[in-house]
C-alpha positions as CSV (number, residue, x, y, z in Angstrom):
1,M,13.0,63.6,26.9
2,A,15.5,62.5,29.5
3,E,13.5,62.2,32.6
4,G,11.2,59.7,30.5
5,E,13.9,57.9,29.0
6,V,15.7,57.2,32.5
7,A,12.3,56.1,33.4
8,D,11.8,53.6,30.9
9,L,15.3,52.6,31.5
10,G,14.5,51.4,35.0
11,A,11.6,49.9,34.0
12,L,13.3,48.0,31.3
13,S,15.9,46.8,33.9
14,E,13.6,45.5,36.6
15,R,11.4,43.8,34.0
16,L,15.2,42.2,32.6
17,D,15.7,41.2,36.3
18,E,12.2,39.7,36.2
19,V,13.1,37.7,33.0
20,A,16.1,35.9,34.5
21,G,14.4,35.0,36.6
22,Y,11.2,33.5,35.1
23,L,14.3,31.9,32.9
24,H,15.8,30.3,36.1
25,E,19.4,31.7,35.3
26,S,21.5,30.3,37.6
27,E,19.2,26.5,37.0
28,L,20.4,27.4,33.2
29,R,23.6,27.9,33.5
30,A,24.5,24.8,35.6
31,E,22.5,22.9,33.4
32,V,24.5,24.3,30.5
33,A,27.8,23.4,32.3
34,R,26.3,19.7,33.1
35,L,25.1,19.6,29.3
36,E,28.6,20.3,28.4
37,E,30.0,17.7,30.6
38,V,27.8,14.9,29.1
39,S,28.6,16.1,25.6
40,A,32.3,15.6,26.1
41,R,32.0,11.7,27.5
42,P,33.9,9.8,24.6
43,E,30.5,7.7,25.0
44,F,28.5,10.3,24.2
45,W,27.4,9.6,20.4
46,N,26.9,6.0,21.2
47,D,23.3,6.5,21.4
48,A,22.6,9.1,18.4
49,D,18.9,10.3,19.2
50,T,19.3,10.6,22.8
51,A,22.6,12.7,21.8
52,R,20.3,14.7,19.5
53,T,17.8,15.3,21.8
54,T,20.8,16.4,24.7
55,M,22.3,18.7,21.9
56,A,19.3,20.2,21.3
57,Q,18.5,20.9,25.1
58,L,22.0,22.5,25.2
59,T,22.1,24.3,22.3
60,R,18.6,26.2,23.6
61,A,19.8,26.6,26.8
62,K,22.9,28.3,25.5
63,E,20.8,31.0,23.4
64,G,18.6,31.7,26.8
65,I,22.2,32.5,29.0
66,A,23.6,34.5,24.9
67,S,20.3,36.6,24.9
68,L,20.4,37.7,29.0
69,D,23.7,38.6,28.4
70,A,23.2,40.6,25.2
71,A,19.8,42.5,26.9
72,R,22.6,43.3,29.7
73,G,24.6,44.4,27.2
74,K,22.3,46.8,25.6
75,L,20.7,48.0,28.8
76,E,24.3,49.4,29.4
77,D,25.0,50.8,26.2
78,A,21.7,52.5,26.6
79,L,22.4,53.7,29.8
80,A,25.7,54.8,28.6
81,A,24.6,56.8,25.8
82,L,21.5,58.4,28.1
83,E,24.4,59.6,30.7
84,L,26.8,61.1,28.6
85,G,24.0,62.5,25.9
86,D,22.8,64.7,29.3
87,E,25.7,65.9,30.5
88,T,26.7,67.0,27.0
89,G,23.4,67.7,25.1
90,D,24.6,65.3,22.1
91,E,20.7,64.9,20.8
92,D,22.5,61.8,18.8
93,L,23.2,60.3,22.0
94,L,19.8,60.5,23.0
95,A,18.5,59.4,19.8
96,E,20.7,56.2,20.2
97,A,19.1,55.2,23.6
98,Q,16.2,55.3,23.0
99,A,17.1,53.3,20.2
100,L,18.6,50.9,22.3
101,A,15.6,51.0,24.3
102,S,13.5,49.8,21.9
103,E,15.4,46.8,20.8
104,L,15.4,46.0,24.1
105,D,12.0,46.3,24.9
106,H,11.5,43.9,22.2
107,D,14.1,41.5,23.3
108,L,12.5,41.0,26.4
109,T,9.3,40.0,25.0
110,E,10.6,37.8,22.8
111,L,12.7,36.3,26.6
112,E,9.1,36.5,28.3
113,L,7.4,34.8,25.1
114,G,10.2,31.2,25.8
115,S,9.9,31.7,29.3
116,W,6.1,30.8,28.9
117,F,6.9,28.0,26.7
118,T,7.2,24.6,29.1
119,D,6.1,22.1,26.8
120,E,9.3,20.6,24.8
121,L,6.9,20.8,21.6
122,D,6.8,24.5,21.9
123,H,10.0,25.1,21.1
124,G,10.2,23.0,17.8
125,D,8.3,23.2,14.7
126,A,5.1,23.4,13.5
127,I,2.0,22.3,11.1
128,V,-0.7,24.6,10.3
129,T,-3.9,23.7,8.3
130,I,-6.5,26.3,6.6
131,T,-9.7,25.3,6.0
132,P,-12.6,27.2,4.9
133,G,-15.8,27.3,6.4
134,Q,-19.3,29.3,6.0
135,G,-19.0,31.7,3.2
136,G,-18.6,29.4,-0.3
137,L,-16.1,30.7,-2.7
138,E,-15.8,33.6,-0.2
139,A,-14.1,31.0,2.0
140,Q,-12.0,29.6,-0.3
141,D,-10.5,33.3,-1.3
142,W,-10.0,33.7,2.9
143,C,-8.5,30.9,2.7
144,E,-5.4,32.2,0.2
145,M,-5.5,35.4,2.1
146,L,-4.7,34.0,5.1
147,L,-2.2,32.0,4.3
148,R,-0.5,34.7,2.4
149,M,-0.6,36.7,6.0
150,Y,0.9,33.8,7.9
151,L,3.8,32.9,5.2
152,A,4.8,37.0,5.6
153,Y,4.5,36.0,9.0
154,C,7.2,33.6,9.2
155,S,9.2,35.1,6.9
156,R,9.5,38.5,9.5
157,R,10.5,36.2,11.9
158,G,13.0,34.3,10.0
159,W,11.0,31.0,10.3
160,K,11.3,28.3,6.9
161,V,8.0,27.5,5.7
162,D,7.5,23.9,3.5
163,V,4.4,24.7,1.9
164,G,2.6,21.0,1.4
165,D,-0.8,21.3,0.3
166,A,-2.6,24.3,-1.2
167,P,-4.5,23.2,-4.3
168,A,-6.6,25.7,-5.9
169,A,-10.3,26.1,-5.9
170,E,-12.2,25.7,-9.2
171,V,-13.3,29.7,-9.1
172,I,-11.3,31.2,-6.6
173,G,-8.6,30.8,-3.8
174,I,-7.2,27.8,-2.5
175,D,-9.4,24.5,-1.0
176,R,-7.5,24.0,1.8
177,A,-3.5,24.6,3.1
178,T,-0.9,22.4,4.5
179,F,2.1,23.7,5.8
180,T,5.3,23.4,7.8
181,V,6.8,25.8,10.0
182,S,10.7,25.6,11.0
183,G,12.6,27.8,13.4
184,T,12.8,28.7,17.2
185,N,9.5,28.3,19.2
186,A,7.2,28.0,16.3
187,Y,5.2,25.7,17.9
188,G,4.9,27.7,21.4
189,M,4.4,31.2,19.0
190,L,1.5,30.0,16.3
191,R,-0.4,28.3,18.7
192,S,-2.3,31.6,19.1
193,E,-3.6,31.2,15.7
194,Q,-5.5,28.0,16.1
195,G,-9.4,28.7,15.9
196,V,-11.6,30.4,13.7
197,H,-10.8,33.6,11.8
198,R,-13.7,35.9,10.2
199,L,-13.3,38.2,7.7
200,V,-16.2,41.1,6.4
201,R,-15.6,42.7,3.4
202,I,-17.3,43.7,0.5
203,S,-17.7,40.4,-2.3
204,P,-14.9,40.1,-4.8
205,T,-17.5,37.8,-6.9
206,D,-20.3,39.8,-6.1
207,A,-21.6,42.2,-8.9
208,K,-24.4,44.6,-6.6
209,K,-20.9,44.6,-4.3
210,R,-22.7,43.7,-1.2
211,R,-21.1,43.2,2.0
212,Q,-20.5,39.3,2.9
213,T,-19.1,37.3,6.1
214,T,-17.0,34.8,5.5
215,F,-14.9,32.3,8.1
216,A,-11.8,29.7,8.0
217,G,-10.1,27.4,10.8
218,V,-6.6,27.6,11.4
219,E,-5.6,24.6,13.0
220,V,-2.1,24.3,14.4
221,L,-0.3,21.4,15.6
222,P,3.6,20.2,16.5
223,V,5.9,18.5,14.3
224,L,7.1,15.4,16.4
225,P,10.4,15.1,17.0
226,D,12.0,11.4,16.3
227,T,11.9,10.3,20.1
228,V,8.0,10.8,20.2
229,E,6.6,7.3,19.8
230,V,3.9,7.2,17.8
231,E,2.4,4.0,16.7
232,I,0.8,3.7,13.1
233,N,-0.1,0.0,12.1
234,Q,0.4,-0.3,7.5
235,E,-2.7,-2.4,7.5
236,D,-5.0,0.7,9.0
237,L,-3.9,2.9,6.1
238,R,-5.4,3.6,2.7
239,V,-3.0,4.8,0.1
240,D,-4.3,6.8,-2.7
241,V,-1.8,8.6,-5.5
242,Y,-3.5,10.9,-8.0
243,H,-2.3,14.1,-10.0
244,S,-1.4,16.8,-8.4
245,S,-3.6,20.3,-9.3
246,G,-0.9,22.5,-7.3
247,H,1.2,24.9,-9.2
248,G,4.7,22.9,-9.1
249,G,5.3,23.0,-12.9
250,Q,4.9,20.2,-15.6
251,G,6.1,17.6,-13.8
252,V,4.2,18.0,-10.9
253,N,0.6,18.1,-12.8
254,T,1.3,15.4,-15.3
255,T,2.7,12.6,-13.3
256,D,0.8,10.8,-10.1
257,S,2.8,12.5,-7.7
258,A,-0.3,13.6,-5.2
259,V,-0.5,11.6,-1.9
260,R,-4.1,11.1,0.2
261,I,-3.4,8.8,2.8
262,T,-6.6,7.9,4.8
263,H,-6.3,6.2,8.6
264,L,-9.3,4.1,8.5
265,P,-9.4,3.1,12.5
266,T,-10.2,7.5,13.4
267,G,-11.0,8.5,9.6
268,I,-8.2,11.1,9.3
269,V,-7.4,11.9,6.2
270,V,-4.3,13.9,4.8
271,T,-2.8,14.7,1.5
272,C,-0.1,16.2,0.4
273,Q,0.7,17.1,-3.2
274,N,3.2,20.3,-3.6
275,E,6.4,18.1,-4.3
276,R,7.1,16.8,-6.9
277,S,8.3,13.5,-5.8
278,Q,5.5,11.0,-4.6
279,L,7.8,9.7,-1.9
280,Q,8.1,13.1,-0.5
281,N,4.9,14.1,-0.9
282,K,3.7,10.8,1.1
283,A,6.6,11.6,4.1
284,F,5.5,14.8,4.6
285,A,1.8,13.6,4.8
286,M,3.0,11.1,7.3
287,N,4.4,13.3,9.0
288,V,1.3,15.6,9.0
289,L,-0.6,11.8,9.9
290,R,1.5,11.3,12.9
291,S,0.9,14.9,14.4
292,K,-2.9,14.4,14.4
293,L,-2.3,10.9,16.1
294,F,-0.3,12.1,19.0
295,E,-2.9,15.3,19.4
296,L,-6.1,12.9,19.3
297,E,-4.1,10.6,21.5
298,Q,-3.5,13.2,23.9
299,Q,-6.8,14.2,23.8
300,R,-8.4,11.1,25.1
301,R,-5.6,10.7,28.2
302,E,-6.3,14.3,29.2
303,A,-9.0,15.8,30.8
304,E,-8.4,19.2,29.5
305,L,-9.0,19.3,25.9
306,D,-7.2,22.4,24.7
307,E,-3.4,21.4,25.9
308,L,-2.7,20.9,22.4
309,R,-5.2,22.0,20.0
310,G,-7.9,24.4,22.0
311,P,-11.8,23.2,22.2
312,K,-13.2,22.1,18.7
313,H,-15.8,24.9,17.5
314,D,-18.1,25.0,13.8
315,I,-16.4,27.1,12.1
316,S,-18.6,29.8,11.9
317,W,-19.9,33.0,13.4
318,G,-19.9,33.2,17.3
319,N,-16.7,31.1,17.7
320,Q,-14.1,33.7,16.0
321,I,-10.8,33.8,18.0
322,R,-10.4,37.5,15.7
323,N,-12.5,39.6,13.3
324,Y,-10.6,41.4,9.9
325,V,-13.1,43.6,8.9
326,L,-12.5,45.5,5.8
327,Y,-15.9,47.4,5.3
328,P,-17.2,49.5,6.2
329,F,-14.9,50.1,8.2
330,Q,-11.0,48.6,8.9
331,L,-10.3,46.6,11.9
332,V,-8.3,43.5,12.9
333,K,-9.5,42.3,16.6
334,D,-9.0,39.5,18.4
335,T,-11.8,38.2,20.7
336,R,-9.7,37.2,23.4
337,T,-7.8,39.9,24.6
338,G,-9.4,42.6,23.3
339,V,-6.0,43.6,21.2
340,E,-7.0,45.6,17.7
341,T,-5.6,47.5,15.0
342,G,-7.1,49.3,12.4
343,N,-4.0,48.9,9.9
344,T,-5.6,45.5,8.4
345,D,-2.7,45.8,5.4
346,A,-0.2,45.4,7.8
347,V,-1.5,42.7,9.5
348,L,-2.9,40.7,6.0
349,R,-0.3,41.8,3.5
350,E,2.8,42.2,6.0
351,G,2.0,39.3,8.5
352,D,2.1,42.3,11.0
353,L,1.1,39.6,13.9
354,D,3.2,39.7,16.9
355,K,1.2,42.4,18.8
356,F,-1.3,39.4,18.8
357,V,0.6,36.5,19.2
358,V,2.4,38.2,22.1
359,A,-0.9,39.4,23.7
360,Y,-2.6,36.1,23.2
361,H,-0.2,34.2,25.4
362,R,0.1,36.8,28.5
363,W,-3.4,36.4,28.4
364,N,-3.3,32.9,28.7
365,V,-0.3,32.5,31.0
366,G,-2.4,35.2,33.3
367,G,-5.8,32.7,32.6
368,R,-3.6,30.2,33.9
369,Q,-2.5,31.5,37.1
370,S,-5.8,33.3,38.4
């Protein structure tokens, strides 16, 4: 047992050194010192927008250093527990060493992910939209299943979620879902979910209990900081208000609180109806519209359309990024990385997605470097 643990901790030590290199630790510490000096200047808050951006950069740099220091401390504790456990034969100390090694492995994975997110927007919040594809009523139910899966995943990671639009379908499921995720690296992490998701199961609406294949599309956009300017001419917008069909309570459902905004030049339509106030719904919808227009402009300017959104496909067979099979066997498999699990409940009900998210980013970074 001890020899295996020594080998594991040795590998983790080497991995920690590699991560420190990925994060350019010495430059990161110098950046903290520079930003602290800038933020201490008397005139620092004269430009509030620039000051907030600087403070966000300082906070992120400090968090990176603190995470590296914590990882080194955990490695030292694990080595000490292992050494003493070997000397005394104390199984509790050996178990503690192994537990610390497992925690360190998880922490290093998080640090590696952060080092792969090179775009400033990767570190911020995300707007996620789920849309039904082929499969009729089944696809609407699949949308609701995916929404529950992502809500569970965000809860596991401690991210805050604001569901702006998730109207119930007439028979089963939801017509669509749009929600904002707030948390560290939310957009960078969730970019892995962009694409078509395929479900195979026994149809819950078919009296003959036949197998059904359904699809849903997931779009992930960054929440744009205030420093990113997106010009929107109010004359280009058509704003419609209507009664909400969501689950927001009597006040939502009996007033014209729901908002639909159409951007006439592009035909982009965004809606929000889950807030009680029409002003709140409009603000949410405008935030989504800003991100969609920003993405559209990025696509026009850049040769690689995959920069923010990825290639566009029909939400149908042959374009899926991940398969969720519930019958005749149980399997969730990512078509890009090959990562799979037979524990479908853990994925769909508990939001256990990290293995897929981490594998995607490792695969994506390898693809860019090859």
